C-alpha positions, 0 to 999 in steps of 0.5 A: 590586951592592947599591943605595946608600943615600941616606945614601951618596949624600949623602956623596959628594964626587966628581961623580957621575951617578946613572942611574935606570932598568930593564934592560927599559926601552926608553927606557933602552936607547935613551938608552945611546949618548948617555949613554955618549958624554957621560959619555965626555967627562967622565972625572972624573965617576963613573957609578952605574946604579941599577935602579929600580922599585916598592919601591926607596927611592933612586929615591923619595927623588929623586922619580924618576917616569920612566926614564931619569932622570939626576941629577948630584950634586956635593959630595953635592948635586943640581946637575942632572937630565934625564928621558928625554933625547932627545939628547946636548945634553940630557944635557950640560946637567946639568953646566952648574949645577956649572960656573956 
């Protein structure tokens, strides 16, 4: 799958979690069960995994520095973010800003 452009992400209307990471990243692998559990409780939210790394413009446009970074987008705007989540509560917290 080709990486979406920033323009495509900004045009999204539906709630979406962008997951920036790398397939070889140990932190990313360790977080998968928690990410899957939380997103399973939010079927209305789309999930886009983005293989990030050197020379990848989308990650840079979101100032991603550590993996995994989850960015919650709603109506084309960032409303929540978590970097290297340690548990489901930290991931769940990214949805709080959209519902406030």
